[in-house]
N, CA, C, O and the ligand as a Tripos MOL2 file, in Angstrom:
@<TRIPOS>MOLECULE
protein
  237   235    60     0     0
PROTEIN
NO_CHARGES

@<TRIPOS>ATOM
      1 N          26.5190  -15.6270   -5.3580 N.3       1 MET1
      2 CA         26.4500  -14.7630   -6.4260 C.3       1 MET1
      3 C          25.6290  -13.5450   -6.1910 C.2       1 MET1
      4 O          24.7520  -13.6270   -5.3310 O.2       1 MET1
      5 N          25.7810  -12.4930   -6.7960 N.am      2 ILE2
      6 CA         24.9590  -11.3530   -6.6580 C.3       2 ILE2
      7 C          23.9550  -11.0360   -7.5670 C.2       2 ILE2
      8 O          24.2380  -10.7710   -8.7360 O.2       2 ILE2
      9 N          22.6500  -11.0350   -7.0950 N.am      3 GLU3
     10 CA         21.6400  -10.9060   -8.0380 C.3       3 GLU3
     11 C          21.3510   -9.4000   -8.1680 C.2       3 GLU3
     12 O          21.2210   -8.7200   -7.1500 O.2       3 GLU3
     13 N          21.2520   -8.8830   -9.3510 N.am      4 THR4
     14 CA         20.8740   -7.5280   -9.5230 C.3       4 THR4
     15 C          19.3140   -7.3530   -9.8720 C.2       4 THR4
     16 O          18.7410   -7.9420  -10.7890 O.2       4 THR4
     17 N          18.7980   -6.5440   -9.0820 N.am      5 ILE5
     18 CA         17.3000   -6.2620   -9.3060 C.3       5 ILE5
     19 C          17.1470   -5.2200  -10.3620 C.2       5 ILE5
     20 O          17.7080   -4.1330  -10.2210 O.2       5 ILE5
     21 N          16.4440   -5.4780  -11.3810 N.am      6 LYS6
     22 CA         16.3390   -4.4530  -12.1840 C.3       6 LYS6
     23 C          14.7270   -4.1100  -12.5280 C.2       6 LYS6
     24 O          13.9400   -5.0510  -12.6330 O.2       6 LYS6
     25 N          14.3230   -2.8880  -12.6780 N.am      7 ARG7
     26 CA         13.0920   -2.4870  -12.8110 C.3       7 ARG7
     27 C          12.9370   -1.2140  -13.7930 C.2       7 ARG7
     28 O          13.8310   -0.3810  -13.9420 O.2       7 ARG7
     29 N          11.7660   -1.1760  -14.4010 N.am      8 CYS8
     30 CA         11.5550   -0.0270  -15.2910 C.3       8 CYS8
     31 C          11.0330    1.1130  -14.2970 C.2       8 CYS8
     32 O          10.3440    0.8770  -13.3040 O.2       8 CYS8
     33 N          11.4420    2.3360  -14.6890 N.am      9 VAL9
     34 CA         10.9530    3.4450  -14.0700 C.3       9 VAL9
     35 C          10.1620    4.4690  -15.0830 C.2       9 VAL9
     36 O          10.5720    4.8590  -16.1760 O.2       9 VAL9
     37 N           9.1160    4.7520  -14.5390 N.am     10 CYS10
     38 CA          8.3670    5.6120  -15.4770 C.3      10 CYS10
     39 C           9.0000    7.0360  -15.8100 C.2      10 CYS10
     40 O           9.3210    7.7070  -14.8290 O.2      10 CYS10
     41 N           9.1820    7.4870  -16.8600 N.am     11 ASP11
     42 CA          9.8920    8.6150  -17.2400 C.3      11 ASP11
     43 C           8.9290    9.8510  -17.0120 C.2      11 ASP11
     44 O           9.4380   10.9710  -17.0030 O.2      11 ASP11
     45 N           7.7550    9.7280  -16.8510 N.am     12 ALA12
     46 CA          6.8570   10.7940  -16.6360 C.3      12 ALA12
     47 C           6.6070   11.0800  -15.2060 C.2      12 ALA12
     48 O           6.6950   12.2450  -14.8170 O.2      12 ALA12
     49 N           6.2730   10.0270  -14.3020 N.am     13 CYS13
     50 CA          5.8800   10.3060  -13.0170 C.3      13 CYS13
     51 C           6.8250    9.5690  -11.9490 C.2      13 CYS13
     52 O           6.6240    9.7670  -10.7510 O.2      13 CYS13
     53 N           7.8700    8.7070  -12.3860 N.am     14 GLY14
     54 CA          8.6590    8.1900  -11.5730 C.3      14 GLY14
     55 C           8.4400    6.9470  -10.9260 C.2      14 GLY14
     56 O           9.2610    6.4330  -10.1660 O.2      14 GLY14
     57 N           7.1350    6.3710  -11.2740 N.am     15 ALA15
     58 CA          6.5410    5.1790  -10.7150 C.3      15 ALA15
     59 C           7.5780    3.9680  -11.0370 C.2      15 ALA15
     60 O           8.1900    3.9600  -12.1050 O.2      15 ALA15
     61 N           7.7470    2.9520  -10.0690 N.am     16 GLN16
     62 CA          8.5470    1.9570  -10.3970 C.3      16 GLN16
     63 C           7.7550    0.6620  -10.8580 C.2      16 GLN16
     64 O           6.7010    0.3090  -10.3290 O.2      16 GLN16
     65 N           8.3270    0.0440  -11.8180 N.am     17 GLY17
     66 CA          7.6820   -1.1920  -12.4300 C.3      17 GLY17
     67 C           7.9280   -2.3780  -11.5160 C.2      17 GLY17
     68 O           8.4070   -2.2640  -10.3880 O.2      17 GLY17
     69 N           7.5530   -3.5730  -12.1050 N.am     18 PRO18
     70 CA          7.7260   -4.6910  -11.4010 C.3      18 PRO18
     71 C           9.3350   -5.0460  -11.3010 C.2      18 PRO18
     72 O          10.1220   -4.7190  -12.1900 O.2      18 PRO18
     73 N           9.6780   -5.6760  -10.2430 N.am     19 GLU19
     74 CA         11.0390   -6.0860  -10.1410 C.3      19 GLU19
     75 C          11.5160   -7.2570  -10.9990 C.2      19 GLU19
     76 O          10.7850   -8.2460  -11.0420 O.2      19 GLU19
     77 N          12.5910   -7.2550  -11.6460 N.am     20 ALA20
     78 CA         13.0820   -8.4230  -12.4230 C.3      20 ALA20
     79 C          14.2490   -8.7550  -11.8650 C.2      20 ALA20
     80 O          14.9490   -7.8460  -11.4200 O.2      20 ALA20
     81 N          14.7090  -10.1770  -11.7730 N.am     21 LEU21
     82 CA         15.9930  -10.5710  -11.4750 C.3      21 LEU21
     83 C          16.9570  -10.4280  -12.7190 C.2      21 LEU21
     84 O          16.4830   -9.8790  -13.7130 O.2      21 LEU21
     85 N          18.0460  -10.7970  -12.7520 N.am     22 GLU22
     86 CA         18.8870  -10.6050  -13.8000 C.3      22 GLU22
     87 C          18.6710  -11.4850  -14.8900 C.2      22 GLU22
     88 O          19.1060  -11.2280  -16.0120 O.2      22 GLU22
     89 N          17.9780  -12.5810  -14.6070 N.am     23 SER23
     90 CA         17.6720  -13.5260  -15.6780 C.3      23 SER23
     91 C          16.3660  -13.2470  -16.2230 C.2      23 SER23
     92 O          15.9260  -13.9890  -17.1010 O.2      23 SER23
     93 N          15.7120  -12.2910  -15.8180 N.am     24 GLU24
     94 CA         14.3920  -11.8010  -16.4440 C.3      24 GLU24
     95 C          14.5370  -10.5120  -17.1440 C.2      24 GLU24
     96 O          15.5420   -9.8160  -16.9990 O.2      24 GLU24
     97 N          13.4600  -10.1550  -17.9680 N.am     25 SER25
     98 CA         13.7460   -8.9800  -18.5600 C.3      25 SER25
     99 C          12.5870   -7.9810  -17.8500 C.2      25 SER25
    100 O          11.4110   -8.3370  -17.7800 O.2      25 SER25
    101 N          13.0110   -6.8370  -17.3930 N.am     26 PRO26
    102 CA         12.1640   -6.0220  -16.7390 C.3      26 PRO26
    103 C          11.1460   -5.3510  -17.7020 C.2      26 PRO26
    104 O          10.0540   -4.9410  -17.3090 O.2      26 PRO26
    105 N          11.5280   -5.2750  -18.8510 N.am     27 GLU27
    106 CA         10.8130   -4.7910  -19.9910 C.3      27 GLU27
    107 C           9.6030   -5.5800  -20.1250 C.2      27 GLU27
    108 O           8.4890   -5.0580  -20.1830 O.2      27 GLU27
    109 N           9.8020   -6.8120  -20.1750 N.am     28 ARG28
    110 CA          8.7960   -7.8010  -20.5010 C.3      28 ARG28
    111 C           7.7610   -7.9050  -19.2000 C.2      28 ARG28
    112 O           6.5490   -7.9650  -19.4070 O.2      28 ARG28
    113 N           8.2370   -7.9220  -18.0110 N.am     29 LEU29
    114 CA          7.4890   -7.8630  -16.8980 C.3      29 LEU29
    115 C           6.5630   -6.5490  -16.8740 C.2      29 LEU29
    116 O           5.3780   -6.6230  -16.5500 O.2      29 LEU29
    117 N           7.1590   -5.3870  -17.2260 N.am     30 ALA30
    118 CA          6.4650   -4.2360  -17.2440 C.3      30 ALA30
    119 C           5.2470   -4.2980  -18.1980 C.2      30 ALA30
    120 O           4.0920   -4.0010  -17.8940 O.2      30 ALA30
    121 N           5.7160   -4.7570  -19.4750 N.am     31 GLU31
    122 CA          4.6230   -4.7330  -20.5870 C.3      31 GLU31
    123 C           3.3710   -5.6070  -20.2460 C.2      31 GLU31
    124 O           2.2540   -5.3450  -20.6920 O.2      31 GLU31
    125 N           3.6320   -6.6240  -19.4550 N.am     32 ARG32
    126 CA          2.6180   -7.5030  -18.9380 C.3      32 ARG32
    127 C           1.6650   -6.8470  -18.1340 C.2      32 ARG32
    128 O           0.4790   -7.1760  -18.1420 O.2      32 ARG32
    129 N           2.1970   -5.7790  -17.3220 N.am     33 GLU33
    130 CA          1.4550   -4.9140  -16.4190 C.3      33 GLU33
    131 C           0.8530   -3.7940  -17.0100 C.2      33 GLU33
    132 O           0.1770   -2.9870  -16.3720 O.2      33 GLU33
    133 N           1.0830   -3.7220  -18.2360 N.am     34 GLY34
    134 CA          0.3280   -2.5110  -19.0320 C.3      34 GLY34
    135 C           1.2690   -1.4090  -19.4320 C.2      34 GLY34
    136 O           0.8350   -0.4810  -20.1140 O.2      34 GLY34
    137 N           2.5340   -1.4450  -19.0540 N.am     35 TRP35
    138 CA          3.5980   -0.3370  -19.3020 C.3      35 TRP35
    139 C           3.9610   -0.2910  -20.7470 C.2      35 TRP35
    140 O           4.0840   -1.2750  -21.4760 O.2      35 TRP35
    141 N           4.1300    1.0420  -21.1050 N.am     36 ALA36
    142 CA          4.6030    1.2860  -22.4350 C.3      36 ALA36
    143 C           6.2250    1.3620  -22.4940 C.2      36 ALA36
    144 O           6.7920    2.3860  -22.1110 O.2      36 ALA36
    145 N           6.9120    0.3120  -22.9580 N.am     37 VAL37
    146 CA          8.2310    0.2280  -22.8160 C.3      37 VAL37
    147 C           9.0790    0.5090  -24.2250 C.2      37 VAL37
    148 O           8.7390   -0.0670  -25.2590 O.2      37 VAL37
    149 N          10.0380    1.2950  -24.2000 N.am     38 ASP38
    150 CA         10.6870    1.4630  -25.4380 C.3      38 ASP38
    151 C          12.1220    0.5500  -25.2620 C.2      38 ASP38
    152 O          13.0750    0.9290  -24.5810 O.2      38 ASP38
    153 N          12.0790   -0.4730  -25.8690 N.am     39 ARG39
    154 CA         13.1220   -1.5010  -25.7610 C.3      39 ARG39
    155 C          14.4990   -0.8320  -26.4250 C.2      39 ARG39
    156 O          15.5990   -1.2870  -26.1150 O.2      39 ARG39
    157 N          14.3850    0.1110  -27.2170 N.am     40 ALA40
    158 CA         15.5460    0.7720  -27.7500 C.3      40 ALA40
    159 C          16.3660    1.6660  -26.7240 C.2      40 ALA40
    160 O          17.4150    2.2450  -27.0090 O.2      40 ALA40
    161 N          15.7480    1.6900  -25.5200 N.am     41 GLY41
    162 CA         16.4200    2.4680  -24.6470 C.3      41 GLY41
    163 C          15.9120    3.9610  -24.4410 C.2      41 GLY41
    164 O          16.5260    4.8330  -23.8260 O.2      41 GLY41
    165 N          14.7480    4.0870  -25.0310 N.am     42 GLY42
    166 CA         14.1380    5.3890  -24.8670 C.3      42 GLY42
    167 C          13.2330    5.4700  -23.6100 C.2      42 GLY42
    168 O          13.4990    4.7860  -22.6210 O.2      42 GLY42
    169 N          12.1660    6.3030  -23.6450 N.am     43 GLU43
    170 CA         11.4950    6.4520  -22.4180 C.3      43 GLU43
    171 C          10.4420    5.4000  -22.0600 C.2      43 GLU43
    172 O           9.7970    4.9440  -23.0040 O.2      43 GLU43
    173 N          10.2080    5.0040  -20.9670 N.am     44 ASP44
    174 CA          9.2040    4.1000  -20.3130 C.3      44 ASP44
    175 C           8.1480    4.8400  -19.6380 C.2      44 ASP44
    176 O           8.3490    5.8770  -19.0040 O.2      44 ASP44
    177 N           6.8990    4.2190  -19.8070 N.am     45 TYR45
    178 CA          5.8800    4.9120  -19.0980 C.3      45 TYR45
    179 C           4.9950    3.9150  -18.3750 C.2      45 TYR45
    180 O           4.7090    2.8610  -18.9430 O.2      45 TYR45
    181 N           4.5620    4.1700  -17.2070 N.am     46 CYS46
    182 CA          3.6420    3.2190  -16.3460 C.3      46 CYS46
    183 C           2.2930    3.2820  -17.0180 C.2      46 CYS46
    184 O           2.1090    4.2120  -17.8030 O.2      46 CYS46
    185 N           1.3470    2.4280  -16.8150 N.am     47 PRO47
    186 CA          0.1030    2.2450  -17.3180 C.3      47 PRO47
    187 C          -0.6970    3.6050  -17.3430 C.2      47 PRO47
    188 O          -1.3040    3.9380  -18.3610 O.2      47 PRO47
    189 N          -0.6880    4.3590  -16.2440 N.am     48 ALA48
    190 CA         -1.4340    5.4740  -16.2140 C.3      48 ALA48
    191 C          -0.8920    6.5920  -17.1630 C.2      48 ALA48
    192 O          -1.6620    7.2390  -17.8740 O.2      48 ALA48
    193 N           0.4620    6.7980  -17.1500 N.am     49 CYS49
    194 CA          1.0800    7.7480  -18.1600 C.3      49 CYS49
    195 C           0.9940    7.3480  -19.5710 C.2      49 CYS49
    196 O           0.9760    8.1590  -20.4970 O.2      49 CYS49
    197 N           0.9360    5.9470  -19.7170 N.am     50 ALA50
    198 CA          0.8770    5.5250  -21.2030 C.3      50 ALA50
    199 C          -0.6030    5.9200  -21.6760 C.2      50 ALA50
    200 O          -0.8000    6.3950  -22.7950 O.2      50 ALA50
    201 N          -1.5080    5.7200  -20.8600 N.am     51 ALA51
    202 CA         -2.8620    6.0550  -21.2020 C.3      51 ALA51
    203 C          -3.0160    7.4140  -21.4650 C.2      51 ALA51
    204 O          -3.6860    7.7520  -22.4420 O.2      51 ALA51
    205 N          -2.4520    8.3160  -20.6770 N.am     52 LYS52
    206 CA         -2.5070    9.7070  -20.8190 C.3      52 LYS52
    207 C          -1.8430   10.0200  -22.1490 C.2      52 LYS52
    208 O          -2.4280   10.7760  -22.9240 O.2      52 LYS52
    209 N          -0.7900    9.5500  -22.4390 N.am     53 ARG53
    210 CA          0.0180    9.7900  -23.7540 C.3      53 ARG53
    211 C          -0.6930    9.5470  -24.9800 C.2      53 ARG53
    212 O          -0.5820   10.2450  -25.9880 O.2      53 ARG53
    213 N          -1.5510    8.3630  -24.8410 N.am     54 LYS54
    214 CA         -2.3710    7.8500  -25.9970 C.3      54 LYS54
    215 C          -3.3540    8.9310  -26.2880 C.2      54 LYS54
    216 O          -3.4560    9.3110  -27.4540 O.2      54 LYS54
    217 N          -4.1320    9.4970  -25.3030 N.am     55 THR55
    218 CA         -5.2410   10.2630  -25.5330 C.3      55 THR55
    219 C          -4.7210   11.6770  -26.0480 C.2      55 THR55
    220 O          -5.3620   12.4190  -26.7920 O.2      55 THR55
    221 N          -3.5840   11.9020  -25.5850 N.am     56 SER56
    222 CA         -3.0690   13.4160  -26.1740 C.3      56 SER56
    223 C          -2.5220   13.1080  -27.5820 C.2      56 SER56
    224 O          -2.4380   11.9550  -28.0070 O.2      56 SER56
    225 N          -2.1730   14.1410  -28.2470 N.am     57 ALA57
    226 CA         -1.7170   14.1380  -29.7110 C.3      57 ALA57
    227 C          -0.5010   13.5490  -29.6820 C.2      57 ALA57
    228 O           0.3060   13.8970  -28.8200 O.2      57 ALA57
    229 N          -0.1760   12.5520  -30.6320 N.am     58 SER58
    230 CA          1.2670   12.1640  -30.5860 C.3      58 SER58
    231 C           1.9890   12.7160  -31.6770 C.2      58 SER58
    232 O           1.4290   13.0890  -32.7080 O.2      58 SER58
    233 N           3.3870   12.7910  -31.4570 N.am     59 ALA59
    234 CA          4.1830   13.5880  -32.3220 C.3      59 ALA59
    235 C           4.2730   13.0520  -33.7390 C.2      59 ALA59
    236 O           4.9340   13.6530  -34.5860 O.2      59 ALA59
    237 ZN          3.7820    7.2370  -14.9040 Zn       60 ZN60
@<TRIPOS>BOND
     1     1     2 1
     2     2     3 1
     3     3     4 2
     4     3     5 am
     5     5     6 1
     6     6     7 1
     7     7     8 2
     8     7     9 am
     9     9    10 1
    10    10    11 1
    11    11    12 2
    12    11    13 am
    13    13    14 1
    14    14    15 1
    15    15    16 2
    16    15    17 am
    17    17    18 1
    18    18    19 1
    19    19    20 2
    20    19    21 am
    21    21    22 1
    22    22    23 1
    23    23    24 2
    24    23    25 am
    25    25    26 1
    26    26    27 1
    27    27    28 2
    28    27    29 am
    29    29    30 1
    30    30    31 1
    31    31    32 2
    32    31    33 am
    33    33    34 1
    34    34    35 1
    35    35    36 2
    36    35    37 am
    37    37    38 1
    38    38    39 1
    39    39    40 2
    40    39    41 am
    41    41    42 1
    42    42    43 1
    43    43    44 2
    44    43    45 am
    45    45    46 1
    46    46    47 1
    47    47    48 2
    48    47    49 am
    49    49    50 1
    50    50    51 1
    51    51    52 2
    52    51    53 am
    53    53    54 1
    54    54    55 1
    55    55    56 2
    56    55    57 am
    57    57    58 1
    58    58    59 1
    59    59    60 2
    60    59    61 am
    61    61    62 1
    62    62    63 1
    63    63    64 2
    64    63    65 am
    65    65    66 1
    66    66    67 1
    67    67    68 2
    68    67    69 am
    69    69    70 1
    70    70    71 1
    71    71    72 2
    72    71    73 am
    73    73    74 1
    74    74    75 1
    75    75    76 2
    76    75    77 am
    77    77    78 1
    78    78    79 1
    79    79    80 2
    80    79    81 am
    81    81    82 1
    82    82    83 1
    83    83    84 2
    84    83    85 am
    85    85    86 1
    86    86    87 1
    87    87    88 2
    88    87    89 am
    89    89    90 1
    90    90    91 1
    91    91    92 2
    92    91    93 am
    93    93    94 1
    94    94    95 1
    95    95    96 2
    96    95    97 am
    97    97    98 1
    98    98    99 1
    99    99   100 2
   100    99   101 am
   101   101   102 1
   102   102   103 1
   103   103   104 2
   104   103   105 am
   105   105   106 1
   106   106   107 1
   107   107   108 2
   108   107   109 am
   109   109   110 1
   110   110   111 1
   111   111   112 2
   112   111   113 am
   113   113   114 1
   114   114   115 1
   115   115   116 2
   116   115   117 am
   117   117   118 1
   118   118   119 1
   119   119   120 2
   120   119   121 am
   121   121   122 1
   122   122   123 1
   123   123   124 2
   124   123   125 am
   125   125   126 1
   126   126   127 1
   127   127   128 2
   128   127   129 am
   129   129   130 1
   130   130   131 1
   131   131   132 2
   132   131   133 am
   133   133   134 1
   134   134   135 1
   135   135   136 2
   136   135   137 am
   137   137   138 1
   138   138   139 1
   139   139   140 2
   140   139   141 am
   141   141   142 1
   142   142   143 1
   143   143   144 2
   144   143   145 am
   145   145   146 1
   146   146   147 1
   147   147   148 2
   148   147   149 am
   149   149   150 1
   150   150   151 1
   151   151   152 2
   152   151   153 am
   153   153   154 1
   154   154   155 1
   155   155   156 2
   156   155   157 am
   157   157   158 1
   158   158   159 1
   159   159   160 2
   160   159   161 am
   161   161   162 1
   162   162   163 1
   163   163   164 2
   164   163   165 am
   165   165   166 1
   166   166   167 1
   167   167   168 2
   168   167   169 am
   169   169   170 1
   170   170   171 1
   171   171   172 2
   172   171   173 am
   173   173   174 1
   174   174   175 1
   175   175   176 2
   176   175   177 am
   177   177   178 1
   178   178   179 1
   179   179   180 2
   180   179   181 am
   181   181   182 1
   182   182   183 1
   183   183   184 2
   184   183   185 am
   185   185   186 1
   186   186   187 1
   187   187   188 2
   188   187   189 am
   189   189   190 1
   190   190   191 1
   191   191   192 2
   192   191   193 am
   193   193   194 1
   194   194   195 1
   195   195   196 2
   196   195   197 am
   197   197   198 1
   198   198   199 1
   199   199   200 2
   200   199   201 am
   201   201   202 1
   202   202   203 1
   203   203   204 2
   204   203   205 am
   205   205   206 1
   206   206   207 1
   207   207   208 2
   208   207   209 am
   209   209   210 1
   210   210   211 1
   211   211   212 2
   212   211   213 am
   213   213   214 1
   214   214   215 1
   215   215   216 2
   216   215   217 am
   217   217   218 1
   218   218   219 1
   219   219   220 2
   220   219   221 am
   221   221   222 1
   222   222   223 1
   223   223   224 2
   224   223   225 am
   225   225   226 1
   226   226   227 1
   227   227   228 2
   228   227   229 am
   229   229   230 1
   230   230   231 1
   231   231   232 2
   232   231   233 am
   233   233   234 1
   234   234   235 1
   235   235   236 2
@<TRIPOS>SUBSTRUCTURE
     1 MET1         2 RESIDUE 1 A MET
     2 ILE2         6 RESIDUE 1 A ILE
     3 GLU3        10 RESIDUE 1 A GLU
     4 THR4        14 RESIDUE 1 A THR
     5 ILE5        18 RESIDUE 1 A ILE
     6 LYS6        22 RESIDUE 1 A LYS
     7 ARG7        26 RESIDUE 1 A ARG
     8 CYS8        30 RESIDUE 1 A CYS
     9 VAL9        34 RESIDUE 1 A VAL
    10 CYS10       38 RESIDUE 1 A CYS
    11 ASP11       42 RESIDUE 1 A ASP
    12 ALA12       46 RESIDUE 1 A ALA
    13 CYS13       50 RESIDUE 1 A CYS
    14 GLY14       54 RESIDUE 1 A GLY
    15 ALA15       58 RESIDUE 1 A ALA
    16 GLN16       62 RESIDUE 1 A GLN
    17 GLY17       66 RESIDUE 1 A GLY
    18 PRO18       70 RESIDUE 1 A PRO
    19 GLU19       74 RESIDUE 1 A GLU
    20 ALA20       78 RESIDUE 1 A ALA
    21 LEU21       82 RESIDUE 1 A LEU
    22 GLU22       86 RESIDUE 1 A GLU
    23 SER23       90 RESIDUE 1 A SER
    24 GLU24       94 RESIDUE 1 A GLU
    25 SER25       98 RESIDUE 1 A SER
    26 PRO26      102 RESIDUE 1 A PRO
    27 GLU27      106 RESIDUE 1 A GLU
    28 ARG28      110 RESIDUE 1 A ARG
    29 LEU29      114 RESIDUE 1 A LEU
    30 ALA30      118 RESIDUE 1 A ALA
    31 GLU31      122 RESIDUE 1 A GLU
    32 ARG32      126 RESIDUE 1 A ARG
    33 GLU33      130 RESIDUE 1 A GLU
    34 GLY34      134 RESIDUE 1 A GLY
    35 TRP35      138 RESIDUE 1 A TRP
    36 ALA36      142 RESIDUE 1 A ALA
    37 VAL37      146 RESIDUE 1 A VAL
    38 ASP38      150 RESIDUE 1 A ASP
    39 ARG39      154 RESIDUE 1 A ARG
    40 ALA40      158 RESIDUE 1 A ALA
    41 GLY41      162 RESIDUE 1 A GLY
    42 GLY42      166 RESIDUE 1 A GLY
    43 GLU43      170 RESIDUE 1 A GLU
    44 ASP44      174 RESIDUE 1 A ASP
    45 TYR45      178 RESIDUE 1 A TYR
    46 CYS46      182 RESIDUE 1 A CYS
    47 PRO47      186 RESIDUE 1 A PRO
    48 ALA48      190 RESIDUE 1 A ALA
    49 CYS49      194 RESIDUE 1 A CYS
    50 ALA50      198 RESIDUE 1 A ALA
    51 ALA51      202 RESIDUE 1 A ALA
    52 LYS52      206 RESIDUE 1 A LYS
    53 ARG53      210 RESIDUE 1 A ARG
    54 LYS54      214 RESIDUE 1 A LYS
    55 THR55      218 RESIDUE 1 A THR
    56 SER56      222 RESIDUE 1 A SER
    57 ALA57      226 RESIDUE 1 A ALA
    58 SER58      230 RESIDUE 1 A SER
    59 ALA59      234 RESIDUE 1 A ALA
    60 ZN60       237 GROUP 0 **** ****
């Protein structure tokens, strides 16, 4: 069988999150590492960019 590797990519800087096999959730793995993940299909941010966004004014 073919295993598909999925991973989150930061929408701000392009950093790549932890790899997840098809049976795993890349969102969950990324969140465990401090990523800010929008499960609704929105933007994902690595820990560094998530921290930056938190300190700046939110919309
Ligand atoms: Zn980033």
